PLY file of the C-alpha trace (Angstrom):
ply
format ascii 1.0
element vertex 358
property float x
property float y
property float z
element edge 357
property int vertex1
property int vertex2
end_header
-37.57 -43.58 78.81
-40.91 -44.03 76.39
-43.58 -42.31 77.71
-45.40 -46.20 78.36
-42.36 -46.54 80.07
-42.84 -43.67 82.41
-46.20 -44.62 82.70
-45.45 -48.05 83.77
-42.60 -47.54 86.19
-44.18 -44.58 87.63
-47.52 -46.23 88.71
-44.92 -49.31 90.02
-43.47 -46.69 91.98
-46.67 -45.21 93.32
-48.16 -48.30 94.13
-44.43 -49.83 96.01
-44.73 -46.63 97.67
-48.43 -46.80 98.87
-47.50 -50.40 99.80
-44.41 -49.08 102.39
-46.82 -45.85 103.89
-49.72 -48.17 104.66
-47.24 -50.74 106.16
-45.78 -48.15 109.02
-48.78 -45.95 108.89
-51.58 -48.27 109.64
-50.50 -51.81 110.23
-46.68 -51.09 112.19
-47.77 -47.65 113.73
-46.29 -49.08 117.27
-42.71 -50.78 117.75
-42.66 -54.15 119.19
-40.89 -57.22 118.77
-41.32 -59.56 115.64
-42.26 -62.37 116.52
-41.77 -65.96 114.77
-45.36 -66.55 113.45
-45.54 -62.88 112.55
-42.84 -63.13 110.15
-44.28 -66.32 108.50
-47.78 -64.49 107.80
-45.53 -61.49 106.27
-43.08 -63.28 104.69
-45.96 -65.30 102.52
-47.91 -61.71 102.35
-44.11 -60.41 100.32
-43.52 -63.61 98.42
-46.82 -63.52 97.19
-46.85 -60.33 96.33
-43.65 -60.52 93.99
-44.98 -64.09 92.51
-48.52 -61.99 91.72
-46.21 -59.67 90.02
-45.04 -62.98 87.77
-48.30 -63.22 86.90
-49.32 -59.70 86.10
-46.33 -59.81 83.68
-46.72 -63.19 81.97
-50.06 -61.86 80.94
-49.57 -57.68 80.36
-45.68 -57.38 80.06
-45.77 -56.05 77.11
-47.56 -52.47 78.78
-43.85 -52.30 80.32
-42.56 -50.96 76.96
-45.46 -50.14 75.08
-45.52 -53.11 72.20
-48.14 -53.02 69.51
-46.66 -54.41 66.45
-44.40 -57.60 65.62
-41.46 -54.56 64.72
-41.54 -52.95 68.30
-41.06 -56.74 69.77
-38.48 -57.17 67.37
-36.53 -53.88 68.87
-36.80 -54.43 72.37
-35.56 -57.79 71.91
-32.54 -57.02 70.33
-32.11 -53.87 72.38
-32.49 -56.05 75.68
-30.43 -59.79 74.09
-33.94 -61.80 74.94
-33.25 -65.41 74.12
-37.04 -65.58 72.01
-36.88 -66.01 68.01
-40.28 -64.40 66.96
-39.75 -65.40 62.98
-42.85 -66.73 61.16
-45.62 -66.08 64.27
-48.27 -63.42 64.00
-48.39 -60.69 66.56
-50.03 -62.64 69.33
-47.61 -65.70 69.35
-45.03 -63.19 69.36
-46.69 -60.89 72.52
-47.04 -64.45 74.28
-43.34 -65.73 73.37
-42.17 -62.26 74.48
-44.30 -61.64 77.58
-43.50 -65.79 78.82
-39.59 -64.80 78.96
-40.04 -61.22 80.61
-41.41 -63.35 83.09
-39.47 -66.16 83.73
-36.49 -63.21 83.68
-38.19 -61.93 86.40
-39.21 -64.19 88.42
-35.25 -65.60 88.02
-33.59 -62.51 88.83
-36.61 -62.21 92.13
-35.27 -65.82 93.25
-31.71 -64.52 92.97
-31.72 -61.30 94.68
-34.23 -62.83 97.18
-31.38 -65.99 97.98
-28.65 -63.31 98.50
-30.57 -60.99 100.69
-30.15 -63.87 103.27
-26.79 -63.46 103.42
-26.99 -59.82 103.80
-29.42 -60.59 106.58
-27.20 -62.74 108.11
-25.14 -59.07 108.31
-27.77 -57.11 109.12
-28.25 -58.70 112.41
-25.13 -58.57 113.87
-25.63 -54.97 113.20
-28.33 -54.78 115.58
-26.61 -56.71 117.95
-23.27 -55.45 117.52
-24.64 -52.08 118.21
-27.41 -53.05 121.26
-30.71 -52.23 119.56
-33.29 -53.22 121.28
-35.54 -55.91 119.09
-38.98 -53.63 119.31
-37.00 -50.81 116.93
-35.42 -53.12 114.52
-38.71 -52.86 112.07
-38.26 -49.44 112.19
-34.80 -49.07 111.07
-35.10 -51.67 108.41
-38.35 -49.40 106.97
-35.83 -46.57 106.48
-33.31 -48.67 105.05
-35.49 -50.37 102.55
-36.89 -47.15 101.25
-33.19 -45.55 101.13
-32.20 -49.24 99.06
-35.13 -48.32 96.50
-33.28 -45.17 96.01
-30.02 -46.41 95.95
-30.96 -49.81 93.71
-32.51 -47.05 91.49
-29.44 -44.85 90.78
-27.06 -48.37 90.76
-28.84 -50.29 88.75
-29.63 -47.87 85.66
-25.75 -46.60 85.64
-25.10 -50.18 85.44
-27.75 -50.81 82.28
-26.08 -47.75 80.62
-22.31 -48.85 81.57
-23.29 -52.49 79.90
-25.35 -51.16 76.78
-22.05 -49.08 76.05
-19.46 -51.24 76.81
-20.95 -54.76 76.86
-17.30 -56.27 78.06
-17.73 -55.39 81.45
-20.06 -57.78 81.22
-17.00 -60.26 81.83
-15.75 -58.06 84.52
-19.15 -58.53 86.22
-18.63 -61.75 85.78
-15.04 -62.05 86.92
-16.28 -60.74 90.31
-18.93 -62.88 91.26
-16.45 -65.67 91.08
-14.10 -64.55 92.91
-17.36 -63.33 95.91
-18.38 -66.64 95.46
-14.72 -68.40 96.12
-14.25 -65.88 99.06
-18.26 -66.58 100.66
-17.25 -70.91 100.09
-13.93 -70.43 101.54
-15.38 -68.15 104.59
-18.48 -70.30 105.20
-17.84 -71.49 108.61
-16.28 -67.94 110.18
-18.40 -66.45 112.45
-18.43 -62.86 112.04
-18.84 -60.03 114.48
-19.90 -56.13 113.83
-17.11 -53.91 115.91
-19.32 -50.65 116.24
-16.18 -48.19 117.11
-14.19 -49.56 114.41
-16.49 -49.36 111.35
-16.13 -46.82 108.26
-19.66 -45.45 108.87
-19.39 -44.89 112.61
-15.70 -43.01 112.12
-17.04 -40.99 109.60
-20.02 -39.80 111.62
-18.10 -39.39 114.70
-15.86 -36.41 112.60
-18.62 -35.33 110.73
-21.91 -34.98 112.46
-23.30 -34.73 116.02
-24.27 -37.94 117.85
-26.42 -38.04 120.66
-24.79 -40.17 123.33
-27.80 -42.52 123.48
-30.60 -44.11 122.03
-34.27 -42.15 122.53
-37.00 -44.01 121.69
-37.06 -45.13 117.75
-35.85 -41.04 117.05
-33.13 -40.38 114.04
-32.85 -36.90 114.95
-33.25 -34.77 118.45
-32.68 -31.68 120.02
-31.37 -30.59 122.86
-32.46 -27.81 124.95
-30.33 -25.58 123.59
-31.78 -25.56 120.47
-28.91 -27.54 118.67
-29.51 -31.11 116.65
-28.20 -34.20 117.24
-28.67 -37.34 115.44
-29.04 -40.68 117.35
-27.30 -43.74 117.37
-30.37 -45.25 115.48
-29.73 -42.89 112.74
-26.17 -44.06 112.75
-27.13 -47.58 112.55
-29.64 -47.03 109.87
-26.22 -45.66 107.63
-24.35 -48.50 108.73
-27.49 -50.50 107.09
-28.01 -48.07 104.06
-23.87 -48.53 103.42
-24.06 -52.74 104.22
-26.87 -52.48 101.14
-24.69 -50.69 98.96
-21.94 -52.99 99.17
-24.51 -56.63 98.45
-26.06 -54.41 95.64
-22.62 -54.85 94.29
-23.02 -58.46 94.03
-26.87 -58.52 93.59
-27.55 -56.67 90.60
-24.55 -57.68 88.46
-26.06 -61.28 89.38
-29.43 -60.34 88.19
-27.68 -58.88 84.63
-26.60 -61.95 84.09
-30.47 -63.26 83.48
-31.89 -60.21 81.61
-30.20 -56.90 80.15
-33.88 -55.16 80.80
-32.93 -52.57 83.87
-36.60 -52.08 84.40
-36.70 -55.78 85.34
-33.51 -55.84 87.62
-35.25 -53.10 89.61
-38.49 -54.92 89.51
-37.11 -58.04 90.93
-34.73 -56.45 93.05
-37.55 -54.08 94.56
-40.01 -57.11 95.55
-37.02 -59.06 96.93
-36.06 -55.55 99.10
-39.69 -54.93 100.49
-39.87 -58.60 101.45
-36.65 -58.05 103.09
-38.08 -57.02 106.80
-39.82 -60.59 107.48
-37.91 -62.24 105.74
-35.12 -60.52 108.62
-37.20 -61.64 111.25
-37.91 -65.28 109.77
-33.80 -66.19 109.70
-33.65 -64.62 113.21
-35.60 -67.53 114.25
-34.18 -70.06 112.32
-30.73 -68.94 111.18
-29.10 -71.58 113.05
-31.11 -74.23 111.01
-29.66 -74.15 107.09
-25.62 -75.26 107.58
-25.34 -75.52 103.85
-27.03 -72.30 102.90
-23.75 -70.34 102.74
-22.06 -73.00 100.48
-25.10 -72.79 98.18
-24.94 -68.93 97.99
-21.59 -69.00 97.15
-22.12 -72.04 94.37
-24.82 -70.09 92.87
-22.63 -66.75 92.96
-19.96 -69.00 90.81
-22.59 -70.77 88.46
-24.08 -66.77 87.26
-20.19 -65.78 87.42
-19.36 -68.21 85.04
-22.61 -67.76 82.75
-21.51 -63.91 82.59
-18.18 -65.24 81.05
-19.30 -67.41 78.67
-22.95 -66.39 78.15
-22.38 -66.03 73.52
-21.19 -69.70 73.99
-24.80 -70.67 76.24
-26.73 -68.96 73.62
-25.38 -70.96 70.62
-25.90 -74.12 72.81
-29.94 -72.88 73.14
-29.85 -71.96 76.67
-32.59 -69.85 77.77
-34.01 -68.21 80.90
-36.01 -71.48 81.84
-32.80 -73.21 82.24
-31.19 -70.65 84.50
-34.43 -70.46 86.56
-33.92 -74.65 86.76
-30.43 -74.44 87.91
-31.19 -71.20 90.29
-33.53 -73.21 92.38
-32.01 -76.34 92.18
-28.94 -75.07 93.78
-31.04 -73.07 96.44
-33.68 -76.94 96.74
-30.41 -78.66 97.18
-28.83 -76.47 99.90
-31.54 -75.96 101.86
-32.97 -79.97 101.72
-29.02 -81.06 102.69
-29.29 -78.04 105.78
-32.98 -79.88 106.79
-31.47 -83.92 106.40
-28.21 -83.37 107.93
-28.49 -80.30 110.29
-25.58 -79.26 112.66
-25.33 -81.68 115.59
-26.24 -79.95 119.07
-23.36 -78.49 120.84
-21.46 -77.99 117.54
-21.87 -74.34 117.16
-22.35 -71.60 119.83
-26.24 -71.39 120.10
-25.96 -67.95 119.65
-23.26 -66.67 117.53
-24.30 -63.08 117.85
-23.44 -62.11 121.17
-20.35 -62.60 123.69
0 1
1 2
2 3
3 4
4 5
5 6
6 7
7 8
8 9
9 10
10 11
11 12
12 13
13 14
14 15
15 16
16 17
17 18
18 19
19 20
20 21
21 22
22 23
23 24
24 25
25 26
26 27
27 28
28 29
29 30
30 31
31 32
32 33
33 34
34 35
35 36
36 37
37 38
38 39
39 40
40 41
41 42
42 43
43 44
44 45
45 46
46 47
47 48
48 49
49 50
50 51
51 52
52 53
53 54
54 55
55 56
56 57
57 58
58 59
59 60
60 61
61 62
62 63
63 64
64 65
65 66
66 67
67 68
68 69
69 70
70 71
71 72
72 73
73 74
74 75
75 76
76 77
77 78
78 79
79 80
80 81
81 82
82 83
83 84
84 85
85 86
86 87
87 88
88 89
89 90
90 91
91 92
92 93
93 94
94 95
95 96
96 97
97 98
98 99
99 100
100 101
101 102
102 103
103 104
104 105
105 106
106 107
107 108
108 109
109 110
110 111
111 112
112 113
113 114
114 115
115 116
116 117
117 118
118 119
119 120
120 121
121 122
122 123
123 124
124 125
125 126
126 127
127 128
128 129
129 130
130 131
131 132
132 133
133 134
134 135
135 136
136 137
137 138
138 139
139 140
140 141
141 142
142 143
143 144
144 145
145 146
146 147
147 148
148 149
149 150
150 151
151 152
152 153
153 154
154 155
155 156
156 157
157 158
158 159
159 160
160 161
161 162
162 163
163 164
164 165
165 166
166 167
167 168
168 169
169 170
170 171
171 172
172 173
173 174
174 175
175 176
176 177
177 178
178 179
179 180
180 181
181 182
182 183
183 184
184 185
185 186
186 187
187 188
188 189
189 190
190 191
191 192
192 193
193 194
194 195
195 196
196 197
197 198
198 199
199 200
200 201
201 202
202 203
203 204
204 205
205 206
206 207
207 208
208 209
209 210
210 211
211 212
212 213
213 214
214 215
215 216
216 217
217 218
218 219
219 220
220 221
221 222
222 223
223 224
224 225
225 226
226 227
227 228
228 229
229 230
230 231
231 232
232 233
233 234
234 235
235 236
236 237
237 238
238 239
239 240
240 241
241 242
242 243
243 244
244 245
245 246
246 247
247 248
248 249
249 250
250 251
251 252
252 253
253 254
254 255
255 256
256 257
257 258
258 259
259 260
260 261
261 262
262 263
263 264
264 265
265 266
266 267
267 268
268 269
269 270
270 271
271 272
272 273
273 274
274 275
275 276
276 277
277 278
278 279
279 280
280 281
281 282
282 283
283 284
284 285
285 286
286 287
287 288
288 289
289 290
290 291
291 292
292 293
293 294
294 295
295 296
296 297
297 298
298 299
299 300
300 301
301 302
302 303
303 304
304 305
305 306
306 307
307 308
308 309
309 310
310 311
311 312
312 313
313 314
314 315
315 316
316 317
317 318
318 319
319 320
320 321
321 322
322 323
323 324
324 325
325 326
326 327
327 328
328 329
329 330
330 331
331 332
332 333
333 334
334 335
335 336
336 337
337 338
338 339
339 340
340 341
341 342
342 343
343 344
344 345
345 346
346 347
347 348
348 349
349 350
350 351
351 352
352 353
353 354
354 355
355 356
356 357
């Protein structure tokens, strides 16, 4: 990591940490139930913040790698295989071309991660209901879940980047895995999944190796009894299950973004902006989760497209397939699935009105 990358990356992490501290310590000091209007407002705020970073990269993206001459721009383009040709350009033109592509890679990755997060949200909702967590504690648990997810994504992304750099054939493995995942998602799109807490591997592990308090105590994760012995509370177990679930979903989403860009910093930035908006998206989806009947189908097609793109990326590059084309396809798939859901909603009585409860 060069000095410019270290400064840029460190500043980004500090900024995200300050946002999360402000969110938890000032805006949400008291546990409460999040209503649709509040979820919508915060979703708009987080999405605006994510899009604002796109604008920043569009005008200042060269600061990430400290690019200041044509040679350094060409080196970065070759290192991360950006679909940019700067031959015959002067410095200003090369910087503009590089920044435009970098910003598009970020935006496409952000859109993919945010879309795939919807499936993650469905599972998280089932986890909360399955464990009997009160709705007013959802946001508290999700805050700590997001903090852990940032750490896990950092490790996963940069390890994956190192593997891709050393063994480029691993992209074909990722591609085949995403195609299989997309197929399985489509095949199981109508299944009503449920979480059985007693049989979850994280719960079994916790009961075996941790001292678990028998009941939930407010939003506390740890508690000490009268004898001075420390216990983890059931909410801590729920947090572990949430983290475990995020790791499973990262196996899908992180390789998907590597199909768009090989720059690990852009993969990380797009992941983090999608993750910090996950809480508001969670509460928004809770209120409208039965409105998008074709979303699972759209996500399965999205994964199959991304996996196929990874399998034939060399051929597509030869055809002139660029980042903007990926963005158009991704946005088109999501728009069609959401639009079809609104045009042909599920008929009343055809589905369980509350599929999360017995």
